[in-house]
KEKE-3310 file (N, C-alpha, C; in steps of 0.2 Angstrom, whole numbers, plus 5000, padded with zeros to 4 digits):
npx = (5616:5605:5600:5589:5589:5577:5580:5572:5576:5574:5576:5589:5595:5590:5596:5610:5609:5606:5617:5628:5624:5620:5611:5598:5595:5582:5577:5565:5560:5561:5546:5547:5556:5550:5540:5547:5553:5542:5537:5547:5546:5533:5535:5543:5536:5524:5516:5518:5525:5524:5518:5527:5538:5533:5533:5546:5558:5554:5564:5574:5567:5566:5580:5583:5575:5580:5593:5591:5584:5594:5603:5612:5619:5628:5625:5611:5612:5619:5610:5600:5606:5604:5591:5581:5583:5570:5563:5567:5563:5558:5571:5577:5570:5571:5585:5586:5580:5589:5600:5595:5595:5584:5581:5572:5560:5561:5562:5549:5541:5546:5543:5529:5527:5533:5524)
npy = (5652:5638:5625:5612:5596:5589:5603:5618:5625:5639:5643:5641:5650:5662:5663:5664:5676:5684:5684:5686:5697:5696:5698:5690:5687:5682:5671:5668:5651:5640:5633:5619:5615:5618:5609:5597:5599:5600:5587:5580:5585:5581:5567:5565:5568:5561:5545:5544:5538:5524:5513:5511:5507:5496:5488:5484:5470:5459:5455:5465:5476:5473:5472:5485:5491:5486:5491:5505:5505:5502:5512:5513:5521:5521:5508:5509:5519:5511:5501:5509:5513:5501:5502:5500:5510:5514:5517:5529:5541:5536:5532:5544:5551:5543:5544:5557:5558:5550:5558:5569:5564:5557:5544:5538:5540:5532:5520:5519:5519:5507:5498:5498:5492:5479:5474)
npz = (5634:5632:5621:5618:5610:5599:5590:5583:5567:5567:5580:5582:5572:5577:5589:5585:5578:5589:5597:5588:5580:5567:5551:5542:5525:5516:5502:5490:5486:5472:5465:5464:5473:5485:5485:5487:5499:5507:5506:5513:5526:5529:5529:5539:5550:5550:5545:5531:5521:5525:5518:5508:5515:5521:5510:5508:5511:5524:5533:5531:5536:5549:5553:5551:5561:5573:5572:5572:5585:5593:5592:5582:5571:5560:5555:5552:5541:5532:5529:5524:5512:5504:5499:5485:5469:5464:5475:5480:5486:5499:5504:5504:5514:5525:5527:5529:5542:5549:5549:5555:5568:5572:5576:5584:5577:5566:5573:5578:5566:5559:5568:5568:5555:5557:5567)
capx = (5609:5606:5594:5589:5587:5578:5578:5570:5581:5573:5579:5597:5596:5588:5602:5616:5608:5606:5624:5633:5621:5619:5604:5597:5591:5579:5576:5560:5562:5557:5540:5548:5560:5545:5536:5552:5554:5535:5537:5552:5544:5527:5537:5547:5531:5518:5517:5517:5529:5523:5516:5533:5542:5530:5534:5553:5558:5553:5571:5577:5564:5568:5586:5583:5572:5585:5599:5589:5583:5601:5606:5618:5618:5631:5621:5605:5614:5621:5603:5596:5609:5601:5585:5581:5582:5563:5560:5572:5559:5559:5578:5579:5566:5574:5592:5585:5578:5595:5605:5592:5596:5577:5581:5566:5554:5563:5560:5541:5539:5548:5539:5522:5527:5534:5519)
capy = (5649:5631:5623:5605:5593:5592:5610:5621:5629:5646:5645:5642:5656:5668:5664:5667:5683:5688:5685:5689:5703:5695:5698:5685:5689:5676:5671:5663:5645:5638:5629:5612:5614:5619:5602:5592:5601:5598:5579:5577:5587:5577:5561:5564:5568:5556:5539:5546:5533:5518:5508:5509:5504:5489:5484:5481:5464:5459:5454:5471:5481:5470:5474:5493:5492:5484:5496:5511:5505:5501:5519:5511:5526:5518:5502:5512:5522:5506:5498:5514:5512:5495:5503:5501:5516:5516:5520:5535:5545:5532:5532:5551:5552:5539:5547:5564:5556:5548:5564:5573:5561:5555:5536:5536:5540:5526:5514:5519:5517:5500:5494:5498:5488:5473:5471)
capz = (5632:5630:5617:5618:5603:5593:5590:5577:5564:5568:5586:5581:5569:5581:5594:5581:5577:5595:5599:5583:5577:5560:5549:5537:5519:5513:5495:5488:5483:5466:5467:5464:5479:5490:5485:5490:5506:5510:5506:5518:5532:5530:5530:5546:5556:5549:5542:5524:5517:5528:5513:5504:5520:5522:5504:5509:5514:5532:5536:5530:5540:5556:5554:5552:5567:5578:5571:5575:5592:5597:5590:5578:5565:5554:5552:5549:5535:5527:5527:5519:5505:5501:5497:5478:5467:5463:5481:5482:5491:5505:5506:5506:5520:5531:5527:5533:5549:5553:5549:5560:5574:5574:5575:5587:5572:5562:5577:5578:5559:5557:5573:5565:5550:5560:5570)
cpx = (5611:5599:5595:5587:5581:5576:5576:5575:5580:5576:5586:5598:5595:5594:5608:5615:5608:5613:5629:5630:5621:5612:5604:5593:5589:5577:5570:5563:5558:5551:5542:5552:5555:5541:5541:5552:5548:5535:5541:5549:5537:5530:5540:5541:5526:5521:5516:5519:5528:5522:5523:5538:5540:5531:5541:5553:5558:5559:5574:5574:5566:5575:5587:5580:5577:5591:5597:5587:5589:5605:5613:5617:5622:5627:5615:5607:5616:5614:5599:5599:5607:5594:5585:5580:5575:5560:5565:5569:5559:5566:5580:5576:5569:5581:5591:5584:5584:5600:5602:5592:5589:5577:5574:5560:5555:5560:5552:5539:5540:5544:5532:5522:5528:5528:5513)
cpy = (5642:5629:5616:5603:5590:5599:5613:5625:5637:5648:5646:5648:5662:5669:5666:5674:5687:5689:5688:5695:5702:5696:5693:5688:5682:5677:5666:5657:5644:5633:5621:5610:5614:5612:5597:5593:5599:5590:5577:5579:5582:5570:5560:5564:5563:5549:5539:5540:5526:5512:5506:5506:5497:5485:5481:5474:5464:5459:5461:5476:5479:5473:5482:5495:5491:5489:5503:5511:5504:5507:5517:5515:5523:5512:5504:5515:5517:5502:5503:5514:5506:5496:5504:5508:5519:5518:5525:5539:5542:5533:5539:5553:5549:5542:5553:5563:5554:5554:5569:5570:5559:5548:5534:5536:5534:5520:5513:5516:5509:5496:5493:5493:5480:5470:5470)
cpz = (5631:5627:5616:5611:5604:5593:5583:5574:5566:5575:5586:5578:5573:5587:5591:5580:5583:5597:5595:5579:5569:5558:5543:5531:5516:5506:5494:5484:5477:5469:5468:5471:5485:5491:5489:5497:5510:5511:5512:5525:5534:5532:5537:5551:5556:5546:5534:5520:5520:5523:5509:5509:5521:5516:5504:5512:5522:5535:5537:5535:5547:5557:5555:5559:5573:5578:5574:5582:5596:5595:5587:5571:5559:5550:5549:5542:5530:5525:5522:5512:5501:5498:5489:5475:5465:5469:5484:5487:5498:5508:5508:5513:5526:5532:5531:5540:5552:5554:5554:5567:5577:5573:5579:5582:5568:5566:5577:5571:5558:5562:5571:5559:5552:5563:5566)
residu = (ASP:PHE:VAL:ARG:LYS:PRO:PHE:PRO:GLU:ALA:VAL:ILE:PHE:ALA:LYS:ILE:ALA:GLU:TYR:LEU:GLY:VAL:ARG:TYR:ILE:TYR:GLU:ASP:LEU:PRO:ALA:SER:THR:LYS:VAL:GLN:LEU:ARG:PHE:ASN:SER:VAL:SER:LYS:GLN:ASN:THR:PHE:PHE:LEU:PRO:GLU:LEU:ALA:ALA:MET:PRO:THR:ASN:TRP:VAL:SER:ASN:LEU:TYR:HIS:ALA:ALA:ASN:GLU:VAL:ARG:GLU:GLU:SER:VAL:LEU:GLU:LEU:ILE:GLU:GLN:ILE:PRO:ALA:ASP:LYS:ALA:ASP:LEU:ALA:ASP:ALA:LEU:ARG:ASP:LEU:ALA:HIS:ASP:PHE:ARG:LEU:ASP:VAL:ILE:VAL:ARG:LEU:THR:LYS:ALA:VAL:ILE:GLN)
# end
């Protein structure tokens, strides 16, 4: 079988179960973890943190746009490390996008701020 990116976790786990015969046992997460996961998933799909991104220096946003547009993941991650601690949610959401190979979303969001 072949699964294209971006792939849902459920598809990967289903294929592993199909070929290896494993069974998954799920545990309920504490409420605080559920809120954090919901924030990250909303951030990835929507423009939830666009105001925080717009509050960053224009030069920094432009550099992030160019790094993401040119698929320079190392540069993107270096720029994310420059985000102040008071914007940790923004940094976490951008880092998640970079680790999920969703530089296209970073390009779209930064382009919206630049224009």
